[in-house]
C-alpha positions in Angstrom: -64.2 -126.0 -120.2 -65.1 -122.2 -122.9 -63.9 -120.2 -120.7 -61.9 -116.5 -121.1 -59.9 -114.9 -118.2 -61.4 -111.2 -118.0 -58.9 -108.0 -117.3 -58.0 -105.9 -113.7 -59.4 -103.4 -116.0 -63.0 -104.6 -117.2 -63.9 -105.9 -112.9 -62.5 -102.1 -111.8 -65.7 -100.6 -111.2 -67.5 -104.2 -109.4 -67.8 -104.8 -105.7 -65.2 -106.1 -103.5 -65.2 -109.9 -103.0 -65.2 -111.4 -100.6 -60.9 -113.0 -99.6 -61.0 -116.3 -100.8 -60.9 -119.0 -97.8 -57.7 -119.9 -95.8 -57.8 -123.4 -96.8 -56.7 -122.6 -100.4 -53.5 -122.2 -101.9 -53.3 -118.2 -103.0 -50.3 -119.4 -105.6 -53.3 -122.1 -107.0 -56.1 -119.3 -106.8 -57.5 -119.2 -111.0 -58.0 -115.8 -112.5 -61.0 -114.8 -113.0 -62.5 -117.2 -116.1 -65.7 -115.5 -117.6 -68.3 -118.3 -119.5 -70.6 -116.3 -121.4 -74.5 -118.0 -121.1 -75.2 -121.6 -121.6 -71.7 -122.6 -121.1 -70.2 -125.1 -118.8 -68.5 -124.4 -116.3 -68.1 -129.0 -115.4 -69.2 -131.4 -115.6 -71.0 -134.3 -113.6 -68.5 -137.2 -114.1 -65.1 -134.8 -113.8 -62.6 -135.0 -111.5 -64.0 -132.5 -108.6 -60.5 -130.7 -106.4 -62.0 -127.2 -106.4 -64.2 -124.3 -105.3 -65.5 -121.9 -107.1 -67.2 -118.4 -105.7 -69.5 -116.4 -108.8 -68.0 -112.8 -108.9 -70.7 -111.7 -111.3 -73.5 -114.0 -113.7 -75.8 -116.7 -111.7 -74.7 -120.8 -111.8 -77.4 -123.3 -112.8 -76.2 -126.9 -110.9 -78.3 -130.0 -112.2 -78.5 -133.2 -113.3 -80.0 -135.2 -115.9 -82.2 -138.4 -115.8 -81.8 -141.2 -117.8 -85.4 -140.3 -118.5 -83.5 -137.4 -120.4 -85.0 -135.1 -117.5 -83.3 -132.7 -116.1 -83.6 -131.5 -112.3 -82.2 -128.2 -111.1 -80.8 -129.2 -107.6 -79.3 -125.6 -107.1 -79.0 -121.9 -108.1 -76.1 -119.9 -107.5 -75.8 -116.0 -107.5 -73.2 -113.6 -107.4 -71.0 -113.4 -104.0 -72.0 -117.4 -103.1 -70.0 -120.6 -103.2 -69.7 -123.6 -105.0 -68.7 -127.2 -106.0 -68.3 -128.6 -103.0 -68.2 -132.7 -103.1 -68.1 -135.2 -100.7 -65.0 -137.0 -102.3 -63.0 -136.2 -106.1 -65.9 -136.5 -108.6 -68.3 -134.4 -109.8 -71.7 -135.6 -109.7 -73.9 -133.0 -110.8 -73.7 -130.8 -114.2 -72.6 -126.6 -113.4 -73.4 -124.3 -115.9 -73.7 -120.3 -116.5 -76.8 -119.2 -116.9 -75.9 -115.6 -118.7 -72.8 -114.1 -118.3 -70.7 -115.3 -115.5 -67.7 -114.8 -113.7 -66.2 -117.5 -111.9 -62.7 -117.6 -109.6 -61.7 -120.6 -108.8 -60.1 -121.7 -105.3 -58.5 -125.2 -105.2 -57.3 -127.6 -102.5 -54.2 -128.3 -102.4 -53.3 -131.9 -101.5 -53.3 -133.0 -97.8 -55.6 -129.7 -96.8 -57.6 -129.2 -94.0 -60.7 -127.7 -94.1 -60.8 -124.7 -92.6 -62.7 -123.3 -90.4 -63.3 -119.8 -92.9 -64.4 -123.1 -95.5 -66.8 -125.5 -93.0 -69.7 -123.1 -92.9 -69.8 -122.2 -96.8 -70.1 -125.4 -97.7 -73.2 -126.2 -94.0 -74.8 -123.8 -95.9 -75.1 -125.2 -98.7 -76.1 -128.4 -97.5 -78.8 -126.5 -95.8 -80.5 -125.1 -98.7 -80.4 -128.2 -100.2 -82.1 -129.6 -97.0 -84.5 -126.4 -97.8 -85.2 -127.6 -101.9 -86.0 -131.4 -101.0 -88.7 -129.2 -97.9 -90.2 -127.2 -101.3 -89.8 -130.0 -103.5 -92.0 -132.1 -101.0 -94.8 -130.1 -101.7 -98.1 -130.9 -103.3 -99.4 -126.9 -103.7 -97.6 -125.3 -107.3 -98.6 -122.3 -105.6 -96.1 -123.0 -101.8 -93.5 -124.3 -104.3 -92.8 -121.2 -106.3 -93.8 -119.0 -103.6 -91.0 -120.4 -101.5 -88.8 -120.0 -104.8 -89.4 -116.3 -104.9 -89.0 -115.7 -100.6 -86.3 -117.2 -100.7 -84.6 -115.7 -104.3 -85.7 -112.1 -102.3 -83.8 -113.3 -98.9 -80.7 -114.3 -101.2 -80.5 -110.5 -102.7 -80.8 -108.6 -99.6 -84.9 -108.5 -99.0 -85.2 -106.1 -101.5 -88.3 -105.6 -103.1 -87.9 -106.2 -106.2 -86.0 -109.4 -107.2 -84.0 -110.5 -110.5 -84.8 -113.6 -112.1 -81.8 -114.7 -113.5 -83.1 -118.0 -114.7 -85.9 -119.1 -117.3 -89.1 -120.0 -116.4 -87.9 -123.2 -117.5 -85.3 -123.6 -115.3 -87.2 -122.8 -112.5 -89.9 -125.4 -113.8 -86.9 -128.5 -113.3 -86.0 -126.5 -110.5 -89.6 -127.0 -108.2 -90.8 -129.8 -110.2 -93.5 -128.1 -112.3 -94.1 -127.8 -115.8 -93.2 -124.1 -117.3 -96.6 -124.2 -118.1 -98.1 -124.4 -114.7 -95.0 -121.8 -113.4 -96.0 -119.3 -115.7 -99.5 -119.4 -114.0 -98.7 -119.5 -110.9 -96.6 -116.3 -112.2 -99.7 -115.5 -113.8 -101.9 -115.7 -110.4 -99.9 -114.3 -107.8 -99.8 -111.3 -109.6 -104.3 -111.2 -110.5 -103.5 -111.3 -106.9 -101.8 -108.6 -106.0 -98.8 -110.6 -104.0 -96.3 -109.7 -107.1 -95.7 -106.8 -109.9 -94.1 -109.2 -112.7 -91.5 -105.9 -114.1 -90.4 -107.5 -117.3 -89.4 -111.7 -117.8 -86.7 -111.4 -115.2 -87.3 -108.7 -112.9 -90.6 -109.4 -110.3 -91.6 -107.1 -107.9 -92.4 -108.6 -104.3 -95.6 -106.1 -103.1 -97.6 -108.7 -100.6 -94.1 -110.2 -99.1 -96.0 -111.3 -95.5 -98.7 -112.6 -98.0 -96.1 -114.8 -100.0 -94.8 -115.4 -96.6 -97.7 -117.1 -95.9 -98.3 -119.0 -99.4 -94.1 -120.6 -99.1 -95.0 -121.7 -95.8 
């Protein structure tokens, strides 16, 4: 793994993150690890046994299909936790989208899942189920609208949201081509539903209209 331990001084101005779940032995808490854009955090087939919390940046979780295509199953943002597995093996790849700081919590042998950790795992499961519902929709506009609504909710319901992922990432997440994703963004802009402030920044102008499109 291409990780680099960051100094406390460099992070002194960053918001304090939640305390580590009690299911993890504080002795095994790893220092903050830095991953540059595109760096692998863990690979499919590697031994599991840790949960990861993002201090800053963003992560994509994906699997490579038999024909070489990539299917992104989840995006994780600052403050979110990922890496939960049903067994001792990772079934997906996890990769930093941009410069990302990750805190690792290693599970001690025989540790029972705690009441603090369980809600995080269930939240990830719920998000995965919602993603499946989005993929089941035939309309590309519905998929992109649902994605933008989800991103807005995860960023505190702000009108202006940041999209650290590329249009290709969004396409691989929604089961659409990059051309289709770009056309839908342009169509939503032309309808006055969103304003494109930059390649990775979107302002939601008509949140009710976007919500209606996502349902």
